[in-house]
C-alpha positions in Angstrom: -38.9 46.9 -19.8 -39.9 44.8 -22.8 -39.4 41.0 -23.1 -36.5 41.7 -25.4 -34.8 43.8 -22.7 -35.4 41.1 -20.1 -33.9 38.3 -22.3 -30.9 40.4 -23.2 -30.4 41.3 -19.5 -30.4 37.6 -18.7 -27.9 36.8 -21.5 -25.7 39.7 -20.4 -26.1 38.6 -16.8 -24.6 35.2 -17.6 -21.5 36.9 -19.0 -21.4 39.4 -16.1 -21.5 36.5 -13.6 -18.5 34.8 -15.2 -16.6 38.1 -15.3 -17.5 38.9 -11.7 -16.1 35.5 -10.7 -12.9 36.2 -12.6 -12.5 39.6 -10.8 -12.7 38.1 -7.3 -9.3 36.7 -6.3 -8.7 33.2 -4.9 -10.7 30.1 -5.2 -14.5 30.4 -4.9 -16.6 27.6 -3.5 -19.7 28.5 -5.5 -21.3 26.3 -8.1 -21.4 27.7 -11.7 -25.2 27.9 -11.5 -25.1 30.1 -8.5 -22.5 32.3 -10.1 -24.6 32.7 -13.2 -27.7 33.4 -11.1 -25.8 36.1 -9.2 -24.7 37.5 -12.6 -28.3 37.9 -13.7 -29.2 39.6 -10.5 -26.1 41.9 -10.9 -27.1 42.8 -14.4 -30.5 44.0 -13.3 -29.2 45.7 -10.1 -26.1 47.2 -11.7 -28.1 48.4 -14.7 -30.5 50.1 -12.4 -27.8 51.7 -10.3 -25.9 52.9 -13.4 -29.1 54.3 -15.0 -29.3 56.7 -12.1 -26.1 58.4 -13.3 -25.9 57.8 -17.1 -26.7 55.5 -19.9 -23.2 55.2 -21.3 -22.8 51.5 -22.0 -19.3 51.1 -20.8 -20.2 52.7 -17.4 -23.2 50.4 -17.1 -21.0 47.4 -17.9 -18.4 48.3 -15.3 -21.0 48.9 -12.6 -22.6 45.5 -13.4 -19.2 43.7 -13.1 -18.5 45.5 -9.8 -21.9 44.5 -8.5 -21.4 40.9 -9.7 -18.0 40.7 -8.1 -19.4 42.0 -4.8 -22.2 39.5 -4.9 -19.9 36.6 -5.7 -17.5 37.7 -2.9 -20.4 37.9 -0.3 -22.1 34.7 -1.5 -18.8 32.8 -1.4 -18.1 34.0 2.2 -21.6 32.8 3.3 -21.3 29.6 1.3 -17.8 28.8 2.7 -19.0 29.3 6.3 -21.7 26.7 5.9 -19.4 24.1 4.4 
């Protein structure tokens, strides 16, 4: 992956994190920075998972959003237990 690919994955990850947070119902107790960080991770992981099946951009985007929603849901559950 080139530096341009990494930078674009980070930018897309920021958007994916916000979309993942919107998908999860209810109030989340996560900070916006943690949500954005989870979105960046989801962009990389979701992109990798989707690339195992196809490179169709809409499929990759949907997988990334699903991974982001799952990460936000899990992180919120862990974060809420501590608080």
